C-alpha positions in Angstrom: 1.3 9.1 -2.1 0.9 12.1 0.3 -0.1 11.6 4.1 -3.6 12.6 4.8 -3.6 15.3 6.8 -5.7 15.8 10.4 -8.5 18.1 10.8 -8.9 21.2 12.8 -11.4 19.2 15.1 -8.8 16.3 15.1 -6.6 18.6 16.1 -8.1 20.1 19.0 -8.5 16.4 20.2 -5.5 15.3 20.6 -3.9 18.2 22.4 -6.8 17.6 25.0 -5.4 14.0 25.1 -2.0 15.1 25.4 -2.6 17.7 28.1 -5.1 15.7 30.2 -4.2 15.7 33.7 -6.0 13.1 36.2 -7.9 14.2 39.2 -5.7 13.8 42.5 -6.5 10.5 44.1 -8.3 11.8 47.2 -10.8 13.8 44.7 -11.3 11.0 42.6 -15.5 10.6 42.7 -16.3 14.0 41.4 -16.2 15.0 37.9 -13.7 15.8 35.8 -12.9 18.8 34.5 -12.4 18.3 31.0 -15.5 17.3 28.6 -15.0 15.7 24.9 -17.7 17.5 22.4 -18.0 15.6 19.3 -19.3 16.6 15.9 -23.0 14.4 15.7 -22.9 15.3 11.9 -19.9 14.4 10.1 -19.4 15.6 6.8 -19.3 12.9 4.7 -17.4 13.6 1.2 -18.3 11.5 -1.8 -15.4 9.0 -3.4 -13.8 10.5 -6.1 -13.3 7.8 -9.4 -9.4 8.2 -10.2 -8.6 8.3 -13.7 -5.3 6.9 -14.5 -3.5 9.2 -17.5 -1.0 7.8 -19.7 1.2 11.1 -18.3 1.3 10.2 -15.0 3.2 7.1 -15.3 5.2 7.6 -18.7 7.7 5.0 -17.4 5.0 2.4 -17.1 4.9 1.4 -20.7 8.4 0.8 -21.3 8.6 -1.2 -17.7 5.8 -3.3 -19.1 7.5 -3.5 -22.3 10.6 -4.8 -21.3 9.4 -7.0 -19.0 6.8 -9.2 -21.6 10.3 -9.7 -23.7 12.5 -10.4 -21.1 9.7 -13.2 -20.5 9.1 -14.2 -23.3 12.9 -14.7 -24.2 13.4 -17.0 -20.7 10.4 -19.1 -22.1 11.7 -19.6 -25.6 15.2 -20.7 -24.3 13.2 -23.0 -21.8 10.9 -24.5 -24.8 14.5 -25.2 -27.1 16.2 -26.3 -24.0 13.2 -28.9 -23.4 13.5 -30.1 -27.1 17.2 -30.4 -27.1 16.9 -32.4 -24.2 13.8 -34.4 -25.0 15.7 -35.2 -28.5 19.1 -36.5 -26.6 20.8 -33.7 -28.7 22.0 -31.8 -25.6 23.1 -34.3 -22.3 23.8 -32.7 -19.2 25.6 -35.4 -16.5 23.0 -36.7 -14.1 20.2 -35.6 -16.1 17.7 -38.5 -17.1 15.1 -36.7 -19.5 
């Protein structure tokens, strides 16, 4: 996902923060030289609904099918192993089933 870029106003405020000079200690009671201005009416953009199309993720179906097949194989082996151990067809030393 791309980075969100700063607006021109944000860049100006950051520049003012970076170039800020503190008043001298003897002149501490005077007004600061730099004044910040803010936009009182910010523009609010409506949220856009994102639609996922098949063209954006061409590998998705392939990856999901591989995951499904691998999961089914693992579950099948576990079920077969369970029945073999339950019927005492297969005995593993130290394992009581």
